[in-house]
C-alpha positions in Angstrom: 30.4 -3.2 18.4 30.5 -2.3 22.0 30.5 -4.7 25.1 28.3 -3.3 27.8 29.6 -4.9 30.9 27.9 -2.5 33.3 25.2 -4.0 35.5 21.6 -3.9 34.0 19.1 -1.4 35.5 15.9 -3.4 36.3 12.7 -1.4 37.2 10.3 -4.4 37.3 9.7 -6.7 40.6 9.4 -10.3 40.4 5.6 -9.8 41.3 5.6 -7.4 38.3 7.2 -9.7 35.9 4.6 -12.5 37.0 2.0 -10.2 36.3 3.1 -9.4 33.0 3.7 -13.3 32.3 -0.1 -14.0 33.2 -1.2 -10.9 31.1 0.5 -12.1 27.8 -0.9 -15.6 28.5 -4.3 -14.6 29.0 -4.1 -12.3 25.6 -2.8 -15.2 23.5 -5.4 -18.0 24.8 -8.8 -15.7 25.2 -8.4 -13.1 22.3 -5.7 -14.8 20.1 -3.4 -13.4 17.6 -4.6 -12.6 13.9 -2.5 -14.0 11.0 -3.6 -12.7 7.8 -1.3 -15.1 5.8 -2.8 -18.6 5.1 0.7 -20.5 5.5 1.0 -19.0 8.7 -2.0 -20.3 10.0 -1.7 -23.6 8.3 1.6 -24.1 10.2 0.2 -23.1 13.7 -2.8 -25.3 13.1 -0.8 -28.2 12.2 1.2 -27.5 15.3 -2.1 -27.9 17.2 -3.0 -24.4 17.9 -6.8 -23.1 17.6 -7.4 -21.5 14.4 -10.8 -19.7 13.9 -10.9 -17.8 10.7 -7.9 -15.7 10.8 -7.5 -15.7 14.5 -5.2 -18.0 16.2 -5.5 -18.9 19.9 -2.3 -20.1 21.1 -1.1 -22.4 23.9 1.3 -20.5 26.0 3.3 -23.7 26.8 3.6 -24.4 23.2 4.9 -20.8 22.5 7.5 -21.1 25.2 8.5 -24.3 23.8 9.2 -22.7 20.6 11.0 -19.7 22.0 13.4 -21.9 23.8 14.6 -23.1 20.3 15.7 -19.5 19.3 19.5 -18.8 19.9 20.2 -16.6 22.9 22.9 -14.8 20.7 24.2 -15.0 17.0 26.6 -13.5 14.7 25.6 -11.3 11.6 28.3 -11.5 9.1 29.4 -8.6 6.6 31.0 -8.7 3.2 34.1 -7.9 5.2 34.5 -10.3 8.1 36.3 -7.5 10.3 32.7 -5.8 10.6 30.8 -8.8 11.7 29.1 -8.4 15.1 27.3 -10.3 17.5 23.7 -10.0 18.4 23.0 -10.8 22.1 24.5 -11.2 25.5 26.6 -8.2 26.5 26.9 -6.9 22.8 25.6 -3.7 21.4 25.3 -3.0 17.8 24.2 0.4 16.5 22.4 1.1 13.3 21.3 4.8 11.9 17.8 6.0 11.6 15.4 3.8 9.7 12.4 4.6 7.2 11.9 8.3 7.1 10.4 9.7 3.7 11.9 13.0 4.2 15.6 14.3 4.7 16.9 17.5 6.2 20.2 18.9 5.8 20.7 22.4 7.0 17.8 24.4 6.6 16.4 22.3 3.7 13.6 19.7 4.2 12.5 17.7 1.3 11.7 14.2 0.0 14.3 11.9 0.4 16.1 10.5 -2.6 18.5 7.7 -3.7 21.6 10.1 -3.4 20.5 10.8 0.1 20.1 7.0 0.8 23.5 6.4 -0.6 24.9 9.4 1.5 23.7 7.7 4.7 25.4 4.4 3.8 28.6 6.2 3.0 28.3 7.8 6.5 27.5 4.5 8.2 30.5 2.7 6.5 32.7 5.6 7.2 32.2 6.2 10.9 33.1 3.2 13.3 30.1 4.3 15.7 27.8 2.4 13.1 27.9 -1.5 12.7 25.2 -1.6 10.0 23.7 0.7 7.7 20.5 -1.1 8.1 18.1 -1.5 5.3 16.5 1.7 5.0 18.0 5.0 6.4 15.4 7.0 4.3 13.0 6.1 1.8 14.5 6.9 -2.0 11.2 8.4 -3.2 12.7 9.1 -6.7 12.8 5.3 -7.4 9.6 3.3 -8.5 7.9 1.8 -5.6 7.6 -1.9 -6.5 11.6 -2.1 -7.3 13.2 0.5 -5.2 14.5 -2.2 -2.7 16.7 -3.6 -5.4 18.2 -0.1 -5.6 18.9 0.0 -1.8 20.2 -3.5 -1.9 22.6 -2.5 -4.6 23.7 0.6 -3.0 24.2 -1.3 0.4 26.3 -4.1 -0.9 28.5 -1.5 -3.1 28.8 1.3 -0.6 29.4 -0.7 2.5 30.9 -4.0 3.5 29.1 -4.3 6.9 26.3 -6.5 7.7 23.0 -4.9 6.5 19.3 -5.2 6.3 17.0 -6.7 3.8 13.5 -5.7 2.7 10.7 -6.8 4.6 7.9 -5.2 3.0 6.6 -8.2 1.0 7.4 -11.8 0.0 8.7 -10.7 -3.4 11.0 -8.1 -1.7 12.2 -10.4 0.8 13.0 -13.1 -1.8 15.1 -10.5 -3.8 17.1 -9.5 -0.9 18.0 -12.9 0.2 18.8 -13.9 -3.3 21.2 -10.8 -3.4 22.7 -12.0 -0.1 23.3 -15.6 -1.7 24.9 -14.1 -4.6 27.3 -12.1 -2.3 27.9 -14.6 0.5 27.4 -17.9 -1.4 24.6 -20.3 -0.9 26.5 -22.7 1.7 27.4 -19.7 3.9 23.8 -18.3 3.7 22.5 -21.7 4.8 24.9 -21.8 7.8 25.1 -18.4 9.1 23.0 -15.2 9.4 24.2 -12.7 6.7 21.4 -10.5 6.4 18.3 -9.5 8.6 14.9 -7.8 8.4 12.5 -6.0 10.9 9.0 -7.2 10.9 6.6 -4.8 12.5 3.4 -6.3 14.0 0.3 -4.5 12.7 -0.7 -3.7 16.3 -2.9 -4.5 18.1 -2.7 -8.2 17.8 -2.5 -8.4 14.1 0.3 -9.8 11.6 -0.6 -8.5 8.2 0.1 -11.0 5.0 2.9 -8.7 3.5 4.9 -8.7 6.7 4.2 -12.4 7.3 5.1 -13.4 3.7 8.5 -11.6 4.5 8.8 -13.4 7.9 8.5 -16.9 6.3 10.8 -16.0 3.9 13.7 -15.2 6.2 12.8 -17.9 8.4 13.2 -20.4 5.6 16.5 -19.0 4.6 17.6 -19.1 8.1 18.2 -15.3 8.3 17.6 -13.0 11.3 14.2 -11.8 11.8 13.7 -8.6 14.4 10.1 -8.8 15.3 8.7 -5.4 16.5 5.4 -4.4 17.6 4.9 -0.6 17.0 3.3 0.8 20.0 1.8 4.2 20.6 0.0 3.9 23.8 -3.4 5.3 23.3 -3.6 4.4 19.7 -2.1 1.0 19.0 -2.3 -0.1 22.8 -4.1 0.8 26.0 -2.7 3.8 27.7 -0.9 2.1 30.7 2.5 1.0 30.3 1.8 -2.5 32.0 -0.8 -3.1 29.4 1.4 -2.1 26.4 4.4 -4.4 27.8 1.9 -7.4 28.1 0.5 -6.8 24.5 4.1 -6.1 23.3 5.3 -9.6 24.7 2.3 -11.4 23.3 2.8 -10.0 19.7 6.5 -10.8 19.8 6.2 -14.3 21.5 3.7 -15.4 18.9 6.0 -14.1 16.0 9.2 -16.0 17.4 7.2 -19.1 17.8 6.0 -18.8 14.3 9.7 -18.2 13.0 10.8 -21.4 15.0 7.9 -23.6 13.6 9.3 -22.7 10.2 13.0 -23.3 10.9 13.9 -24.5 14.3 17.0 -22.3 15.7 16.7 -19.7 13.0 18.0 -16.5 14.6 15.2 -14.0 15.8 15.3 -10.9 17.9 12.7 -9.3 20.3 12.0 -6.0 19.1 10.3 -3.3 21.2 9.2 0.1 20.2 7.0 1.7 22.7 6.0 5.4 23.3 2.8 7.3 23.7 0.2 9.4 21.9 -0.1 13.0 22.7 -3.8 13.1 24.4 -4.1 16.7 23.5 -3.2 16.6 19.8 -3.1 12.8 18.9 0.3 13.3 17.4 2.9 10.5 18.5 5.3 11.6 21.4 8.8 10.3 21.6 11.7 11.0 24.2 9.4 11.2 27.3 9.5 9.1 30.4 7.1 6.6 29.0 9.6 5.8 26.2 12.3 5.5 28.8 10.5 3.4 31.3 9.2 1.2 28.3 12.8 0.7 27.3 14.0 -0.3 30.7 11.4 -2.9 31.1 11.6 -4.4 27.7 15.0 -5.1 28.5 14.5 -6.8 31.6 11.6 -8.9 30.0 14.0 -10.0 27.0 16.5 -11.3 29.3 13.8 -13.3 31.2 12.8 -15.0 28.2 16.2 -15.6 26.8 15.9 -13.5 23.6 18.3 -10.9 21.9 16.7 -7.6 22.3 16.5 -4.6 19.8 15.5 -1.4 21.8 12.8 1.1 20.6 15.5 3.6 20.9 17.8 5.1 19.5 17.8 8.8 19.8 14.1 9.4 19.3 12.5 12.8 19.5 9.3 14.8 18.1 11.3 17.9 17.7 11.1 19.3 14.0 14.6 20.9 14.5 18.1 19.9 15.5 17.5 21.7 18.8 17.6 21.2 22.6 14.4 19.2 22.4 15.9 16.9 20.1 19.0 16.4 22.3 17.6 15.9 25.6 14.5 13.8 24.3 17.2 11.6 22.2 19.4 11.1 25.2 16.2 10.1 27.1 15.7 7.1 24.8 19.3 6.3 24.2 20.4 6.2 27.8 17.8 3.6 28.7 19.0 1.4 26.0 22.7 1.4 27.5 21.0 0.9 31.1 18.9 -2.0 30.2 21.3 -3.8 27.7 20.1 -3.4 24.3 21.6 -5.7 21.8 20.5 -3.9 18.6 20.0 -0.3 18.7 18.1 1.0 15.5 17.6 4.6 15.0 20.6 5.2 16.8 21.2 8.6 15.1 19.4 11.0 12.8 15.5 10.5 13.7 14.0 13.8 13.6 10.1 15.1 13.7 8.7 11.7 15.1 10.5 9.7 12.4 9.4 11.5 9.4 12.7 13.2 8.7 16.2 11.7 8.5 18.5 14.5 9.5 22.1 14.4 8.7 23.0 16.9 11.2 21.3 15.1 14.2 23.0 12.1 13.1 26.3 13.9 14.1 24.6 15.0 17.4 23.2 11.7 18.3 26.6 10.0 17.8 28.1 12.4 20.4 25.5 11.0 22.8 26.5 7.3 21.9 30.2 8.1 22.1 29.7 9.6 25.5 27.6 6.9 26.8 30.2 4.2 25.6 32.7 5.9 27.7 30.4 6.3 30.6 29.7 2.5 30.4 33.1 1.3 30.3 33.9 -0.2 33.8 36.2 2.0 35.8 39.6 0.6 36.2 41.0 1.3 39.8 44.6 0.0 40.4 47.9 1.6 41.7 48.7 3.3 38.4 45.3 5.0 38.4 45.6 6.1 42.0 48.4 8.1 41.1 50.3 8.5 44.4 53.3 9.6 42.6 51.8 12.6 41.2 50.9 13.8 44.7 54.6 13.2 45.6 55.7 15.4 42.7 53.2 18.1 43.0 52.7 18.3 47.0 50.6 21.0 48.4 49.0 23.6 46.5 50.4 23.2 43.3 48.8 22.1 40.1 49.0 18.9 37.8 49.1 20.3 34.3 52.8 19.7 33.8 53.5 16.6 36.1 54.9 13.4 34.8 51.6 11.5 35.3 49.6 14.0 33.1 52.3 14.3 30.7 52.2 10.4 30.0 48.3 10.4 29.9 46.9 13.7 28.4 46.4 12.5 25.0 44.2 9.8 26.1 43.1 10.5 29.7 39.7 12.1 28.8 37.0 11.7 26.5 37.6 14.0 23.2 34.5 15.1 21.9 33.3 14.7 18.3 31.0 17.8 18.2 31.0 19.5 21.7 33.3 22.8 22.1 35.1 24.0 25.2 35.9 27.3 23.4 35.3 30.4 25.7 32.8 33.0 24.4 35.5 35.3 22.7 37.2 32.2 20.8 33.7 31.0 19.9 32.5 34.4 18.5 35.9 34.7 16.7 35.3 31.5 15.0 31.9 32.1 13.7 29.6 31.5 16.6 28.7 28.3 15.3 26.2 26.2 17.2 26.0 22.5 17.6 23.8 22.0 14.5 26.2 24.2 12.5 29.3 22.1 13.7 27.5 18.8 12.9 26.8 20.1 9.3 30.6 20.5 9.0 31.3 17.3 10.3 28.7 15.5 7.8 30.5 17.2 4.9 33.8 16.0 6.2 32.6 12.5 6.7 31.1 12.3 3.2 34.5 14.0 1.8 36.8 11.4 3.4 34.6 8.4 2.4 36.2 5.7 0.5 34.4 2.9 -1.3 35.5 -0.4 0.1 36.7 -2.9 -2.1 34.5 -5.2 -4.0 35.3 -8.0 -6.5 34.4 -6.8 -10.0 32.9 -9.8 -10.9 30.7 -9.8 -7.9 29.5 -6.3 -8.4 28.7 -7.1 -12.0 26.6 -10.0 -11.0 24.9 -7.8 -8.3 23.9 -5.2 -11.0 22.8 -7.7 -13.5 20.5 -9.3 -11.0 19.1 -5.9 -10.1 18.5 -4.8 -13.8 16.8 -8.4 -14.6 14.6 -8.4 -11.7 13.6 -4.6 -12.2 12.6 -5.5 -15.9 10.5 -8.6 -14.3 8.8 -6.2 -12.0 7.6 -3.8 -14.8 9.9 -0.7 -13.9 
């Protein structure tokens, strides 16, 4: 977990914020939000909202009253308390890529398997840069669809001891994830603290489907964290202007936050953003461009205005099909704004490739180099007598060099950032050592990380109970 104490970069004027505020109010009152789960509609109707079929028109003042019940920050607890982290305020937590059906390692691109999933869990556990493995660093396509969430939860429990995510694809998967969290943490702790979280994606525009809502209701009832995230590709799931997309994003998020608070006042909830564009020539999604960056900067400012913790829509996002220069500069262009705008939870921090279709092991390391550099840049500079180093000038005087002076010798091990991946070798040395580019070096670091991984301790009785639950539920689900 990183504490980002730098000033926030704000791109929206007060007048712009007022326009956005009026915009979301108009959307929820005149057009409404579609809720495809009957219990969600029943709860909202009982709270005095206008329900017409599956469309719910919301009173903005009611929405804001509910939003005010959500905590501005909360702590996510892991199996090992040393890895607990805060969501909100100045805190930033980082999660690897989530969701790709394919993986890439070296030149091989193929469908992801449970073994790949487990390797991402090991990397997330091994590297302190990650605060959580998330729930779905890649899709284990070699496991049955209806029960693979059980395999993933077992891997997360056994291979990591950091806080992790739970399934949000259906009520059943959510119930299983919550029950496993109850086994791991105990019923009393789960009632009092957030020990698991899920991402609920809005089926934009202006629709919550029944499966996502079923999961939202389960996590809210259990008082576990819900990250509500509209997935907006401008030109496809929202209009093509950034302001209109921000308005739609806010309307969808606040409606979901209001529902969570109706179910369980005070339940932890996070405003999620995922805003990018559609290539108007090809119809393909585009990531890492200026629209993504501006959307991030604006979304962070909006989240602060409404007092909500914020999950950024980047991450190191890219449309590139390879671990190349495009992947690096697009990734930086979505990671940097997350820092500038004070993201609290960064999902897709590392490994996203090919517009999210691929989880790349090598790109995960490239992206972590970006994160490490930004952490250094966003650490406030200490200026004091020692850092002014007048004594070094007294020793070196005019025309000398500082390599061997006392001030340098006392500090040379820690005075500068030491790269994880980058090289400063000259051409001759680089050639002599094999002429490896960044992707090659990243692959070697992936191998070294996995080789140095150690399974975190787990009580054998707890491990057996988790495995027994997974085996029983798999049989009950027919797999």
